[in-house]
LOVEXZA-306008 format. One line per 5 residues: for each residue x, y, z of C-alpha. Coordinates in steps of 0.1 Angstrom, whole numbers. Layout:
// residues N
X Y Z; ...
***
This chain:
// residues 249
-1286 -223 -259; -1295 -208 -225; -1278 -175 -217; -1262 -172 -183; -1281 -151 -158
-1272 -114 -160; -1255 -101 -129; -1278 -76 -112; -1267 -42 -99; -1266 -57 -64
-1240 -83 -75; -1219 -56 -92; -1221 -34 -61; -1211 -63 -38; -1181 -71 -60
-1170 -35 -59; -1173 -34 -22; -1152 -66 -18; -1125 -50 -39; -1119 -21 -15
-1088 -28 7; -1094 -29 45; -1070 0 50; -1089 21 25; -1122 14 43
-1108 28 75; -1097 59 57; -1130 64 40; -1146 66 74; -1121 93 84
-1129 112 51; -1166 110 59; -1161 125 94; -1141 154 81; -1165 161 52
-1193 163 78; -1173 189 97; -1166 209 65; -1203 208 57; -1212 221 91
-1189 250 84; -1208 258 53; -1183 244 27; -1198 230 -5; -1167 217 -23
-1133 205 -12; -1101 197 -32; -1083 165 -28; -1053 184 -14; -1075 202 12
-1092 170 23; -1059 151 24; -1043 178 46; -1073 178 69; -1072 140 74
-1034 136 74; -1033 115 42; -1012 117 11; -1033 133 -17; -1025 106 -41
-1036 79 -16; -1068 99 -10; -1076 101 -47; -1070 63 -50; -1092 56 -20
-1121 77 -35; -1117 60 -69; -1128 28 -53; -1162 43 -47; -1163 58 -82
-1156 94 -72; -1129 112 -91; -1138 148 -85; -1139 177 -110; -1107 193 -123
-1104 228 -109; -1133 223 -86; -1126 192 -65; -1153 172 -48; -1189 183 -42
-1192 176 -4; -1229 166 -3; -1225 142 -32; -1193 126 -18; -1209 122 17
-1238 103 1; -1214 81 -18; -1194 74 13; -1224 67 35; -1238 43 9
-1204 25 6; -1200 22 43; -1235 10 48; -1247 41 66; -1276 49 43
-1299 35 71; -1296 31 108; -1278 1 124; -1291 -8 158; -1264 -16 184
-1265 -37 215; -1240 -31 243; -1231 -59 267; -1213 -49 299; -1221 -15 314
-1193 -13 339; -1169 17 339; -1161 15 301; -1195 2 291; -1213 29 310
-1192 55 292; -1199 39 258; -1237 37 266; -1237 74 275; -1219 86 244
-1244 104 221; -1220 103 191; -1230 68 181; -1266 77 173; -1256 108 155
-1235 87 131; -1262 61 124; -1255 36 152; -1281 41 179; -1275 20 210
-1309 4 214; -1302 -23 240; -1280 -26 271; -1272 -58 290; -1253 -68 322
-1255 -95 349; -1248 -73 379; -1281 -70 399; -1271 -34 409; -1270 -25 372
-1299 -45 357; -1330 -23 357; -1313 11 357; -1317 35 328; -1289 50 308
-1298 75 281; -1334 63 284; -1326 27 278; -1332 1 306; -1303 -23 313
-1316 -59 307; -1301 -91 320; -1278 -109 296; -1301 -139 294; -1326 -115 276
-1301 -110 247; -1319 -134 222; -1353 -119 227; -1344 -82 229; -1319 -83 200
-1346 -99 178; -1373 -75 188; -1351 -44 182; -1334 -58 151; -1299 -54 164
-1272 -58 138; -1241 -48 157; -1230 -59 192; -1204 -42 214; -1188 -63 241
-1173 -45 271; -1174 -73 297; -1145 -88 316; -1124 -112 296; -1138 -145 310
-1174 -135 302; -1168 -123 266; -1169 -155 247; -1202 -166 263; -1217 -132 255
-1204 -134 220; -1220 -168 215; -1254 -153 227; -1251 -124 203; -1242 -147 174
-1271 -171 181; -1294 -140 181; -1284 -132 145; -1258 -105 152; -1231 -107 126
-1209 -77 135; -1192 -74 168; -1170 -47 183; -1150 -63 211; -1134 -43 239
-1127 -73 261; -1091 -84 264; -1096 -118 246; -1097 -131 211; -1132 -143 203
-1140 -174 183; -1168 -168 158; -1182 -185 127; -1166 -173 94; -1196 -152 85
-1193 -130 117; -1171 -99 115; -1152 -90 147; -1132 -58 153; -1111 -58 184
-1103 -26 203; -1075 -31 228; -1068 2 245; -1037 -12 263; -1022 -22 230
-1029 12 215; -1011 28 244; -981 5 239; -979 14 203; -979 51 212
-952 44 238; -931 28 210; -935 60 189; -925 82 218; -894 61 224
-885 61 187; -888 99 185; -867 102 217; -839 81 202; -841 100 169
-835 132 188; -803 119 204; -768 123 190; -767 97 162; -732 86 175
-746 76 209; -775 55 221; -783 55 258; -751 73 265; -729 47 248
-705 57 220; -711 38 188; -679 30 169; -683 25 132; -664 -4 117
-639 4 89; -647 -10 54; -610 -16 48; -605 13 24; -604 41 49
-641 47 48; -667 38 74; -694 11 70; -729 26 73
***
């Protein structure tokens, strides 16, 4: 009888990564950033309570998140920062550089292209594209802006794995299609449109206007919470009787 093939370590690792909830992945990235800051300050260990407080997360939730990557800390000591950083980088795919291409170097795109923090975190911007003749050919951070039609060739030559789209909405889908056809499988979209991509392509949308609207909601909610609970917008709220002399909640 033929034995079934034994699952390799890569299969086990892939299964473990798939089991991590999306919300936890986002928090792991925050933990990694904070750990980097602690390491720069000379810290060698950190407790779960300390890391939770620094990142604004409930300690129990933090410990649960870190358990997904097989890190449980040491009782009375906490987490060794250097080891935890290595685990997080490996889990988040940051154990080697990910070349990034940015399409659209208008106001927002130019700011993104000039931001040095991407390279420092393992995401060097290695290619820039636009269609504006006044922008094509200029250098930003030592990188020449190429015409959009050069996306397939340049992305292949520079082994781009992540694309950032900062174009006007009407141009975004065409740019996305070019990136996908060039082998790019991860896209960060700043354009105000929903992109249509094959199922194997991962898209993260960043809508700054929506984020501001969410913040406005929280401001409004806090404002209402600070008002007299018996009034809203200056109107007195009358509680209905429950028929037994008490008031309905």
